[in-house]
BAZA-206091 format. One record per residue (C-alpha): residue number from 1; residue in three letters; x negated, y negated, z negated. Coordinates in nm, 3 decimals, always signed. Layout:
// BAZA-206091
NODE  num  residuo     east    north       up
NODE  NUM      ALA        X        Y        Z
...
END
This chain:
// BAZA-206091
NODE  num  residuo     east    north       up
NODE    1      UNK   -5.609   -0.620   -5.191
NODE    2      UNK   -5.448   -0.329   -5.378
NODE    3      UNK   -5.379   -0.540   -5.690
NODE    4      UNK   -5.145   -0.767   -5.488
NODE    5      UNK   -4.810   -0.664   -5.339
NODE    6      UNK   -4.676   -0.840   -5.026
NODE    7      UNK   -4.310   -0.918   -4.967
NODE    8      UNK   -4.184   -1.014   -4.621
NODE    9      UNK   -3.856   -1.134   -4.477
NODE   10      UNK   -3.791   -1.215   -4.112
NODE   11      UNK   -3.570   -1.478   -3.950
NODE   12      UNK   -3.504   -1.392   -3.586
NODE   13      UNK   -3.353   -1.642   -3.344
NODE   14      UNK   -3.189   -1.471   -3.045
NODE   15      UNK   -3.068   -1.675   -2.749
NODE   16      UNK   -2.730   -1.545   -2.635
NODE   17      UNK   -2.688   -1.454   -2.268
NODE   18      UNK   -2.389   -1.679   -2.203
NODE   19      UNK   -2.398   -1.880   -1.880
NODE   20      UNK   -2.306   -2.205   -2.056
NODE   21      UNK   -2.417   -2.373   -2.378
NODE   22      UNK   -2.249   -2.327   -2.713
NODE   23      UNK   -2.063   -2.660   -2.729
NODE   24      UNK   -2.052   -2.777   -2.364
NODE   25      UNK   -2.039   -2.645   -2.008
NODE   26      UNK   -2.406   -2.706   -1.917
NODE   27      UNK   -2.602   -2.414   -1.771
NODE   28      UNK   -2.836   -2.206   -1.989
NODE   29      UNK   -3.047   -2.087   -1.691
NODE   30      UNK   -3.421   -2.081   -1.761
NODE   31      UNK   -3.674   -2.269   -1.549
NODE   32      UNK   -3.470   -2.564   -1.417
NODE   33      UNK   -3.641   -2.905   -1.370
NODE   34      UNK   -3.664   -3.094   -1.701
NODE   35      UNK   -3.351   -3.264   -1.833
NODE   36      UNK   -3.123   -3.146   -1.550
NODE   37      UNK   -2.902   -2.911   -1.758
NODE   38      UNK   -2.771   -3.185   -1.985
NODE   39      UNK   -2.454   -3.383   -2.048
NODE   40      UNK   -2.325   -3.636   -2.307
NODE   41      UNK   -2.249   -3.353   -2.555
NODE   42      UNK   -2.593   -3.187   -2.561
NODE   43      UNK   -2.763   -3.527   -2.533
NODE   44      UNK   -2.576   -3.639   -2.844
NODE   45      UNK   -2.430   -3.952   -2.684
NODE   46      UNK   -2.179   -4.150   -2.894
NODE   47      UNK   -1.818   -4.045   -2.856
NODE   48      UNK   -1.892   -3.696   -2.716
NODE   49      UNK   -1.725   -3.401   -2.889
NODE   50      UNK   -1.831   -3.033   -2.908
NODE   51      UNK   -1.604   -2.744   -2.800
NODE   52      UNK   -1.701   -2.396   -2.920
NODE   53      UNK   -1.794   -2.130   -2.659
NODE   54      UNK   -1.567   -1.829   -2.726
NODE   55      UNK   -1.808   -1.577   -2.566
NODE   56      UNK   -2.089   -1.692   -2.796
NODE   57      UNK   -1.866   -1.604   -3.092
NODE   58      UNK   -1.787   -1.264   -2.941
NODE   59      UNK   -2.159   -1.194   -2.893
NODE   60      UNK   -2.223   -1.283   -3.258
NODE   61      UNK   -1.948   -1.037   -3.356
NODE   62      UNK   -2.113   -0.766   -3.143
NODE   63      UNK   -2.443   -0.819   -3.324
NODE   64      UNK   -2.278   -0.822   -3.665
NODE   65      UNK   -2.077   -0.504   -3.608
NODE   66      UNK   -2.376   -0.320   -3.456
NODE   67      UNK   -2.578   -0.407   -3.769
NODE   68      UNK   -2.303   -0.302   -4.010
NODE   69      UNK   -2.218   -0.655   -4.123
NODE   70      UNK   -1.897   -0.776   -4.282
NODE   71      UNK   -1.721   -1.028   -4.058
NODE   72      UNK   -1.585   -1.337   -4.228
NODE   73      UNK   -1.223   -1.404   -4.129
NODE   74      UNK   -1.305   -1.776   -4.158
NODE   75      UNK   -1.648   -1.932   -4.112
NODE   76      UNK   -1.759   -2.295   -4.115
NODE   77      UNK   -1.997   -2.494   -3.897
NODE   78      UNK   -2.228   -2.743   -4.067
NODE   79      UNK   -2.467   -3.022   -3.978
NODE   80      UNK   -2.830   -2.952   -4.058
NODE   81      UNK   -2.991   -3.295   -4.069
NODE   82      UNK   -3.352   -3.356   -3.970
NODE   83      UNK   -3.532   -3.590   -3.735
NODE   84      UNK   -3.748   -3.462   -3.451
NODE   85      UNK   -3.784   -3.583   -3.091
NODE   86      UNK   -3.630   -3.267   -2.942
NODE   87      UNK   -3.312   -3.300   -3.154
NODE   88      UNK   -3.120   -3.581   -2.983
NODE   89      UNK   -2.830   -3.602   -3.232
NODE   90      UNK   -3.059   -3.617   -3.536
NODE   91      UNK   -2.889   -3.299   -3.664
NODE   92      UNK   -2.837   -2.940   -3.555
NODE   93      UNK   -2.494   -2.777   -3.559
NODE   94      UNK   -2.538   -2.450   -3.746
NODE   95      UNK   -2.364   -2.242   -4.013
NODE   96      UNK   -2.471   -2.257   -4.376
NODE   97      UNK   -2.255   -2.154   -4.669
NODE   98      UNK   -2.002   -1.948   -4.473
NODE   99      UNK   -2.171   -1.764   -4.182
NODE  100      UNK   -1.973   -1.549   -3.940
NODE  101      UNK   -2.153   -1.221   -4.037
NODE  102      UNK   -2.324   -1.108   -4.357
NODE  103      UNK   -2.439   -0.809   -4.564
NODE  104      UNK   -2.559   -0.571   -4.291
NODE  105      UNK   -2.855   -0.337   -4.252
NODE  106      UNK   -3.104   -0.205   -3.999
NODE  107      UNK   -3.264   +0.139   -4.030
NODE  108      UNK   -3.624   +0.162   -3.909
NODE  109      UNK   -3.750   +0.469   -3.714
NODE  110      UNK   -3.923   +0.607   -4.026
NODE  111      UNK   -3.593   +0.589   -4.218
NODE  112      UNK   -3.645   +0.275   -4.426
NODE  113      UNK   -3.340   +0.049   -4.454
NODE  114      UNK   -3.388   -0.329   -4.427
NODE  115      UNK   -3.089   -0.529   -4.545
NODE  116      UNK   -2.950   -0.809   -4.328
NODE  117      UNK   -2.852   -1.111   -4.536
NODE  118      UNK   -2.660   -1.301   -4.269
NODE  119      UNK   -2.609   -1.367   -3.899
NODE  120      UNK   -2.498   -1.716   -3.810
NODE  121      UNK   -2.432   -1.914   -3.492
NODE  122      UNK   -2.617   -2.233   -3.412
NODE  123      UNK   -2.740   -2.448   -3.124
NODE  124      UNK   -3.101   -2.457   -3.007
NODE  125      UNK   -3.311   -2.773   -3.002
NODE  126      UNK   -3.491   -2.907   -2.697
NODE  127      UNK   -3.858   -2.857   -2.624
NODE  128      UNK   -4.153   -3.088   -2.690
NODE  129      UNK   -4.424   -3.064   -2.426
NODE  130      UNK   -4.766   -3.189   -2.528
NODE  131      UNK   -4.939   -3.307   -2.209
NODE  132      UNK   -5.290   -3.166   -2.177
NODE  133      UNK   -5.564   -3.431   -2.185
NODE  134      UNK   -5.319   -3.697   -2.301
NODE  135      UNK   -5.196   -3.839   -2.630
NODE  136      UNK   -4.838   -3.835   -2.499
NODE  137      UNK   -4.566   -3.580   -2.565
NODE  138      UNK   -4.271   -3.523   -2.334
NODE  139      UNK   -3.924   -3.400   -2.425
NODE  140      UNK   -3.717   -3.155   -2.217
NODE  141      UNK   -3.358   -3.125   -2.341
NODE  142      UNK   -3.247   -2.844   -2.107
NODE  143      UNK   -3.259   -2.604   -2.403
NODE  144      UNK   -3.070   -2.836   -2.641
NODE  145      UNK   -2.735   -2.677   -2.716
NODE  146      UNK   -2.825   -2.328   -2.591
NODE  147      UNK   -2.638   -2.077   -2.812
NODE  148      UNK   -2.838   -1.884   -3.071
NODE  149      UNK   -2.771   -1.636   -3.344
NODE  150      UNK   -3.010   -1.636   -3.637
NODE  151      UNK   -3.050   -1.296   -3.801
NODE  152      UNK   -3.193   -1.328   -4.152
NODE  153      UNK   -3.325   -1.021   -4.333
NODE  154      UNK   -3.359   -0.974   -4.706
NODE  155      UNK   -3.722   -0.963   -4.830
NODE  156      UNK   -3.729   -0.583   -4.798
NODE  157      UNK   -4.029   -0.553   -4.562
NODE  158      UNK   -4.350   -0.433   -4.726
NODE  159      UNK   -4.620   -0.477   -4.460
NODE  160      UNK   -4.702   -0.600   -4.111
NODE  161      UNK   -4.626   -0.265   -3.945
NODE  162      UNK   -4.277   -0.252   -4.095
NODE  163      UNK   -4.218   -0.610   -3.975
NODE  164      UNK   -4.319   -0.510   -3.621
NODE  165      UNK   -4.098   -0.199   -3.633
NODE  166      UNK   -3.806   -0.412   -3.755
NODE  167      UNK   -3.842   -0.667   -3.473
NODE  168      UNK   -3.876   -0.392   -3.210
NODE  169      UNK   -3.567   -0.211   -3.340
NODE  170      UNK   -3.368   -0.535   -3.355
NODE  171      UNK   -3.473   -0.636   -3.003
NODE  172      UNK   -3.367   -0.297   -2.873
NODE  173      UNK   -3.022   -0.327   -3.031
NODE  174      UNK   -2.970   -0.677   -2.887
NODE  175      UNK   -3.067   -0.549   -2.541
NODE  176      UNK   -2.824   -0.257   -2.567
NODE  177      UNK   -2.548   -0.497   -2.669
NODE  178      UNK   -2.622   -0.712   -2.363
NODE  179      UNK   -2.631   -1.032   -2.569
NODE  180      UNK   -3.003   -1.119   -2.543
NODE  181      UNK   -3.269   -1.058   -2.275
NODE  182      UNK   -3.543   -0.970   -2.528
NODE  183      UNK   -3.795   -1.205   -2.365
NODE  184      UNK   -4.034   -1.320   -2.638
NODE  185      UNK   -4.265   -1.503   -2.397
NODE  186      UNK   -3.991   -1.734   -2.268
NODE  187      UNK   -3.869   -1.799   -2.622
NODE  188      UNK   -3.527   -1.636   -2.590
NODE  189      UNK   -3.625   -1.415   -2.887
NODE  190      UNK   -3.830   -1.590   -3.156
NODE  191      UNK   -3.936   -1.474   -3.498
NODE  192      UNK   -4.032   -1.657   -3.817
NODE  193      UNK   -4.185   -1.456   -4.104
NODE  194      UNK   -4.165   -1.550   -4.472
NODE  195      UNK   -4.466   -1.396   -4.646
NODE  196      UNK   -4.555   -1.391   -5.015
NODE  197      UNK   -4.784   -1.185   -5.236
NODE  198      UNK   -4.763   -1.127   -5.611
NODE  199      UNK   -4.972   -0.931   -5.862
NODE  200      UNK   -4.870   -0.567   -5.883
NODE  201      UNK   -4.601   -0.525   -6.149
NODE  202      UNK   -4.496   -0.893   -6.144
NODE  203      UNK   -4.126   -0.950   -6.209
NODE  204      UNK   -4.095   -1.241   -5.969
NODE  205      UNK   -4.191   -1.281   -5.605
NODE  206      UNK   -4.486   -1.500   -5.512
NODE  207      UNK   -4.469   -1.839   -5.343
NODE  208      UNK   -4.385   -1.790   -4.977
NODE  209      UNK   -4.532   -1.936   -4.663
NODE  210      UNK   -4.328   -1.940   -4.342
NODE  211      UNK   -4.505   -1.837   -4.021
NODE  212      UNK   -4.326   -2.006   -3.730
NODE  213      UNK   -4.235   -1.888   -3.382
NODE  214      UNK   -4.424   -1.563   -3.324
NODE  215      UNK   -4.371   -1.468   -2.958
NODE  216      UNK   -4.519   -1.117   -2.943
NODE  217      UNK   -4.522   -0.803   -3.156
NODE  218      UNK   -4.901   -0.809   -3.170
NODE  219      UNK   -4.917   -1.170   -3.287
NODE  220      UNK   -4.650   -1.103   -3.551
NODE  221      UNK   -4.853   -0.815   -3.694
NODE  222      UNK   -5.182   -1.007   -3.683
NODE  223      UNK   -5.033   -1.322   -3.838
NODE  224      UNK   -4.875   -1.133   -4.128
NODE  225      UNK   -5.193   -0.933   -4.195
NODE  226      UNK   -5.398   -1.252   -4.201
NODE  227      UNK   -5.149   -1.434   -4.423
NODE  228      UNK   -5.139   -1.148   -4.676
NODE  229      UNK   -5.519   -1.158   -4.690
NODE  230      UNK   -5.530   -1.539   -4.719
NODE  231      UNK   -5.282   -1.550   -5.007
NODE  232      UNK   -5.448   -1.257   -5.186
NODE  233      UNK   -5.787   -1.427   -5.162
NODE  234      UNK   -5.640   -1.752   -5.295
NODE  235      UNK   -5.484   -1.583   -5.598
NODE  236      UNK   -5.786   -1.368   -5.676
NODE  237      UNK   -6.010   -1.676   -5.681
NODE  238      UNK   -5.779   -1.860   -5.920
NODE  239      UNK   -5.612   -2.074   -5.653
NODE  240      UNK   -5.243   -2.142   -5.594
NODE  241      UNK   -5.031   -2.063   -5.287
NODE  242      UNK   -4.843   -2.369   -5.160
NODE  243      UNK   -4.493   -2.335   -5.014
NODE  244      UNK   -4.538   -2.452   -4.656
NODE  245      UNK   -4.478   -2.380   -4.290
NODE  246      UNK   -4.780   -2.242   -4.104
NODE  247      UNK   -4.866   -2.164   -3.741
NODE  248      UNK   -5.067   -1.866   -3.617
NODE  249      UNK   -5.351   -1.928   -3.369
NODE  250      UNK   -5.415   -1.610   -3.162
NODE  251      UNK   -5.751   -1.746   -3.046
NODE  252      UNK   -5.897   -1.763   -3.397
NODE  253      UNK   -5.675   -1.505   -3.568
NODE  254      UNK   -5.602   -1.762   -3.842
NODE  255      UNK   -5.294   -1.944   -3.969
NODE  256      UNK   -5.297   -2.319   -4.029
NODE  257      UNK   -5.067   -2.550   -4.225
NODE  258      UNK   -4.807   -2.744   -4.024
NODE  259      UNK   -4.594   -2.911   -4.290
NODE  260      UNK   -4.455   -2.860   -4.638
NODE  261      UNK   -4.167   -2.611   -4.639
NODE  262      UNK   -3.826   -2.771   -4.677
NODE  263      UNK   -3.560   -2.641   -4.913
NODE  264      UNK   -3.193   -2.620   -4.808
NODE  265      UNK   -3.105   -2.945   -4.989
NODE  266      UNK   -3.367   -3.131   -4.782
NODE  267      UNK   -3.144   -3.078   -4.477
NODE  268      UNK   -2.838   -3.238   -4.645
NODE  269      UNK   -2.597   -2.980   -4.507
NODE  270      UNK   -2.233   -3.081   -4.486
NODE  271      UNK   -1.935   -2.941   -4.290
NODE  272      UNK   -1.932   -3.039   -3.921
NODE  273      UNK   -1.639   -3.286   -3.895
NODE  274      UNK   -1.597   -3.241   -3.518
NODE  275      UNK   -1.535   -2.865   -3.531
NODE  276      UNK   -1.249   -2.690   -3.710
NODE  277      UNK   -1.309   -2.371   -3.913
NODE  278      UNK   -1.367   -2.062   -3.698
NODE  279      UNK   -1.090   -1.804   -3.751
NODE  280      UNK   -1.161   -1.446   -3.634
NODE  281      UNK   -0.850   -1.230   -3.614
NODE  282      UNK   -0.874   -0.859   -3.716
NODE  283      UNK   -0.749   -0.752   -3.371
NODE  284      UNK   -1.041   -0.937   -3.209
NODE  285      UNK   -1.288   -0.764   -3.439
NODE  286      UNK   -1.145   -0.422   -3.351
NODE  287      UNK   -1.157   -0.495   -2.977
NODE  288      UNK   -1.523   -0.585   -3.008
NODE  289      UNK   -1.595   -0.280   -3.224
NODE  290      UNK   -1.436   -0.046   -2.969
NODE  291      UNK   -1.651   -0.194   -2.690
NODE  292      UNK   -1.987   -0.131   -2.859
NODE  293      UNK   -2.224   +0.100   -2.665
NODE  294      UNK   -2.413   +0.397   -2.808
NODE  295      UNK   -2.694   +0.228   -3.002
NODE  296      UNK   -3.066   +0.319   -2.984
NODE  297      UNK   -3.102   +0.525   -3.302
NODE  298      UNK   -2.788   +0.729   -3.228
NODE  299      UNK   -2.915   +0.785   -2.875
NODE  300      UNK   -3.258   +0.896   -3.000
NODE  301      UNK   -3.093   +1.147   -3.233
NODE  302      UNK   -2.888   +1.283   -2.941
NODE  303      UNK   -3.205   +1.325   -2.733
NODE  304      UNK   -3.380   +1.509   -3.017
NODE  305      UNK   -3.084   +1.748   -3.033
NODE  306      UNK   -3.153   +1.824   -2.664
NODE  307      UNK   -3.512   +1.922   -2.753
NODE  308      UNK   -3.694   +1.591   -2.691
NODE  309      UNK   -3.976   +1.515   -2.936
NODE  310      UNK   -3.916   +1.229   -3.187
NODE  311      UNK   -4.188   +1.002   -3.045
NODE  312      UNK   -4.066   +1.042   -2.685
NODE  313      UNK   -3.703   +0.990   -2.791
NODE  314      UNK   -3.787   +0.662   -2.969
NODE  315      UNK   -3.995   +0.542   -2.675
NODE  316      UNK   -3.716   +0.617   -2.427
NODE  317      UNK   -3.450   +0.427   -2.622
NODE  318      UNK   -3.666   +0.114   -2.662
NODE  319      UNK   -3.550   +0.003   -2.315
NODE  320      UNK   -3.187   +0.064   -2.222
NODE  321      UNK   -3.279   +0.096   -1.851
NODE  322      UNK   -3.516   +0.384   -1.931
NODE  323      UNK   -3.256   +0.557   -2.149
NODE  324      UNK   -2.996   +0.520   -1.873
NODE  325      UNK   -3.244   +0.665   -1.621
NODE  326      UNK   -3.310   +0.958   -1.856
NODE  327      UNK   -2.937   +1.031   -1.897
NODE  328      UNK   -2.864   +1.023   -1.523
NODE  329      UNK   -3.168   +1.237   -1.438
NODE  330      UNK   -3.108   +1.488   -1.716
NODE  331      UNK   -2.768   +1.574   -1.566
NODE  332      UNK   -2.960   +1.691   -1.256
NODE  333      UNK   -3.268   +1.834   -1.432
NODE  334      UNK   -3.164   +2.001   -1.761
NODE  335      UNK   -3.512   +2.047   -1.916
NODE  336      UNK   -3.485   +1.739   -2.139
NODE  337      UNK   -3.822   +1.776   -2.311
NODE  338      UNK   -4.019   +1.807   -1.986
NODE  339      UNK   -3.824   +1.518   -1.831
NODE  340      UNK   -3.888   +1.297   -2.135
NODE  341      UNK   -4.263   +1.361   -2.119
NODE  342      UNK   -4.274   +1.275   -1.749
NODE  343      UNK   -4.075   +0.953   -1.794
NODE  344      UNK   -4.267   +0.826   -2.098
NODE  345      UNK   -4.607   +0.911   -1.954
NODE  346      UNK   -4.628   +0.923   -1.575
NODE  347      UNK   -4.331   +0.704   -1.478
NODE  348      UNK   -4.406   +0.424   -1.725
NODE  349      UNK   -4.774   +0.433   -1.629
NODE  350      UNK   -4.688   +0.415   -1.258
NODE  351      UNK   -4.448   +0.123   -1.321
NODE  352      UNK   -4.716   -0.066   -1.516
NODE  353      UNK   -4.970   +0.001   -1.241
NODE  354      UNK   -4.726   -0.138   -0.983
NODE  355      UNK   -4.641   -0.432   -1.214
NODE  356      UNK   -4.273   -0.333   -1.213
NODE  357      UNK   -4.020   -0.315   -1.492
NODE  358      UNK   -3.810   -0.002   -1.538
NODE  359      UNK   -3.514   -0.190   -1.385
NODE  360      UNK   -3.728   -0.281   -1.080
NODE  361      UNK   -3.892   +0.054   -0.999
NODE  362      UNK   -3.752   +0.250   -0.701
NODE  363      UNK   -3.750   +0.615   -0.820
NODE  364      UNK   -3.388   +0.734   -0.832
NODE  365      UNK   -3.259   +1.004   -1.070
NODE  366      UNK   -3.209   +1.233   -0.771
NODE  367      UNK   -3.567   +1.185   -0.650
NODE  368      UNK   -3.716   +1.239   -0.998
NODE  369      UNK   -3.513   +1.556   -1.053
NODE  370      UNK   -3.614   +1.691   -0.710
NODE  371      UNK   -3.982   +1.611   -0.775
NODE  372      UNK   -3.987   +1.794   -1.109
NODE  373      UNK   -3.812   +2.091   -0.948
NODE  374      UNK   -4.082   +2.102   -0.678
NODE  375      UNK   -4.343   +2.121   -0.954
NODE  376      UNK   -4.154   +2.396   -1.138
NODE  377      UNK   -4.122   +2.598   -0.817
NODE  378      UNK   -4.496   +2.567   -0.748
NODE  379      UNK   -4.467   +2.362   -0.429
NODE  380      UNK   -4.682   +2.081   -0.567
NODE  381      UNK   -4.922   +2.068   -0.861
NODE  382      UNK   -4.888   +1.865   -1.178
NODE  383      UNK   -5.170   +1.632   -1.073
NODE  384      UNK   -5.018   +1.584   -0.726
NODE  385      UNK   -4.686   +1.507   -0.893
NODE  386      UNK   -4.840   +1.188   -1.039
NODE  387      UNK   -4.935   +1.065   -0.691
NODE  388      UNK   -4.588   +1.137   -0.553
NODE  389      UNK   -4.416   +0.974   -0.852
NODE  390      UNK   -4.632   +0.662   -0.813
NODE  391      UNK   -4.516   +0.636   -0.450
NODE  392      UNK   -4.153   +0.686   -0.555
NODE  393      UNK   -4.182   +0.411   -0.817
NODE  394      UNK   -4.325   +0.165   -0.562
NODE  395      UNK   -4.122   +0.250   -0.252
NODE  396      UNK   -3.858   +0.515   -0.325
NODE  397      UNK   -3.794   +0.794   -0.074
NODE  398      UNK   -3.788   +1.173   -0.063
NODE  399      UNK   -4.050   +1.343   -0.285
NODE  400      UNK   -4.090   +1.645   -0.054
NODE  401      UNK   -4.155   +1.421   +0.246
NODE  402      UNK   -4.403   +1.209   +0.048
NODE  403      UNK   -4.592   +1.520   -0.069
NODE  404      UNK   -4.604   +1.653   +0.288
NODE  405      UNK   -4.725   +1.319   +0.427
NODE  406      UNK   -4.998   +1.293   +0.163
NODE  407      UNK   -5.109   +1.655   +0.215
NODE  408      UNK   -5.018   +1.745   -0.143
NODE  409      UNK   -4.799   +2.052   -0.079
NODE  410      UNK   -4.951   +2.355   -0.255
NODE  411      UNK   -5.057   +2.657   -0.054
NODE  412      UNK   -4.904   +2.972   -0.206
NODE  413      UNK   -4.990   +3.195   +0.088
NODE  414      UNK   -5.176   +3.497   -0.058
NODE  415      UNK   -5.388   +3.556   +0.251
NODE  416      UNK   -5.532   +3.203   +0.250
NODE  417      UNK   -5.578   +3.217   -0.126
NODE  418      UNK   -5.762   +3.553   -0.109
NODE  419      UNK   -5.996   +3.413   +0.159
NODE  420      UNK   -6.087   +3.123   -0.072
NODE  421      UNK   -6.135   +3.362   -0.369
NODE  422      UNK   -6.371   +3.579   -0.164
NODE  423      UNK   -6.585   +3.276   -0.082
NODE  424      UNK   -6.598   +3.165   -0.447
NODE  425      UNK   -6.681   +3.511   -0.586
NODE  426      UNK   -6.960   +3.553   -0.327
NODE  427      UNK   -7.097   +3.215   -0.431
NODE  428      UNK   -7.095   +3.294   -0.807
NODE  429      UNK   -7.189   +3.664   -0.858
NODE  430      UNK   -7.353   +3.603   -1.199
NODE  431      UNK   -7.042   +3.436   -1.341
NODE  432      UNK   -6.830   +3.722   -1.203
NODE  433      UNK   -7.045   +3.978   -1.388
NODE  434      UNK   -7.023   +3.776   -1.710
NODE  435      UNK   -6.644   +3.767   -1.674
NODE  436      UNK   -6.634   +4.144   -1.631
NODE  437      UNK   -6.859   +4.175   -1.935
NODE  438      UNK   -6.597   +4.005   -2.155
NODE  439      UNK   -6.638   +3.627   -2.093
NODE  440      UNK   -6.273   +3.592   -1.987
NODE  441      UNK   -6.279   +3.216   -2.057
NODE  442      UNK   -6.459   +3.186   -1.721
NODE  443      UNK   -6.123   +3.236   -1.548
NODE  444      UNK   -6.061   +2.862   -1.574
NODE  445      UNK   -6.396   +2.798   -1.402
NODE  446      UNK   -6.302   +3.026   -1.115
NODE  447      UNK   -5.953   +2.873   -1.076
NODE  448      UNK   -6.116   +2.529   -1.054
NODE  449      UNK   -6.365   +2.647   -0.792
NODE  450      UNK   -6.091   +2.806   -0.579
NODE  451      UNK   -5.881   +2.489   -0.603
NODE  452      UNK   -6.186   +2.294   -0.489
NODE  453      UNK   -6.238   +2.536   -0.198
NODE  454      UNK   -5.872   +2.487   -0.100
NODE  455      UNK   -5.909   +2.107   -0.130
NODE  456      UNK   -5.664   +2.087   -0.418
NODE  457      UNK   -5.379   +2.248   -0.225
NODE  458      UNK   -5.385   +2.590   -0.395
NODE  459      UNK   -5.118   +2.708   -0.635
NODE  460      UNK   -5.297   +2.753   -0.972
NODE  461      UNK   -5.054   +3.025   -1.087
NODE  462      UNK   -5.102   +3.229   -0.768
NODE  463      UNK   -5.480   +3.172   -0.781
NODE  464      UNK   -5.498   +3.287   -1.143
NODE  465      UNK   -5.303   +3.607   -1.081
NODE  466      UNK   -5.506   +3.703   -0.773
NODE  467      UNK   -5.838   +3.622   -0.945
NODE  468      UNK   -5.756   +3.852   -1.237
NODE  469      UNK   -5.692   +4.134   -0.990
NODE  470      UNK   -6.012   +4.068   -0.790
NODE  471      UNK   -6.231   +4.029   -1.100
END
């Protein structure tokens, strides 16, 4: 409703791609049998002591520096106390008052800046599994102790689309840094949204509801849109928004209350007595800073300087594998704009059709560059190029050999082309007279008919030139 203004902040939990957990040596590999990646530390057994994973800290520093955060020379771990079956210790080791990174920012594709309040390290909880057709719940503690960073934005997001753009941009940065696999479905990237609405012109923000654990961009957008509408309807009818945690149901498109929303003091935070303060030396920070890769927005700007359109540039940099493929191919095929269009349209479509990720498809930079050169030189048509590229994506190989085997090589021989033109003109004398009388738009009709006569193997440029002469 236009008389109400939404305010949104996101909390993103990103599982770090370390091989071991944050406070013990247990594996973080996904998909193991339940409760097999556990030990006394992550089970919370009496007398066990945590030891901090140095690589997890370095990954947190990479995220903080990439997002322009200040790095605290000294940060503190804390116990966040709450009771739930998947939290074996009865508390979560996290960071509270003194996080490792704070005061950063993320620039969205349209130029809007969203401030980052903090990035802190913490351990994940286990997983409750609610058995279908039963009143029992099972607990798998393989995930307990897996290292996370929580990235908390300021409430700078104005609508569901901006929230989706923010999460996509953040996911892309984490992938480029190599510290998260970006897999929302498996839960290694999870998003909570804090949503409130207030009357336009109000000096204070409205009461917020937290939407928990969105695992897709589409669900995040739908959940926020519904929650804005729900709160606006409540206020306009004289009701009151309650501070609570809510879940989104994709089947109904509705959010439902889970529990009242806790405040920080409900968790009874206090410094973790089994871990000393974390000291980050300036030299370590500089080593991490010097190792950062070229990030997505900088890469997109570089592509635009090469002549790539803004939408194609942003689409390419969403996945680091696609951007790497573009860079390697562009060294062999300099027409950056044409290459970008082929990668973002035909190659991505062929990979989806074959159910392959960009990192799994078989088309090499050399093969892609050779294929586009064959098109430019008129050896195969643009439509035939799609068939050859689809074969390259699935199986790899030589594009010229694939085109030959599929009978897709264009015929540029003038004698064969003139024979086909003669047949077509004899078949359509009325259209030929109309063309000569000024209906030059009929040239496209004739080119199509000659291509049909040549069973799709004609060279459209050669056909067009010869038709103009004959007509």
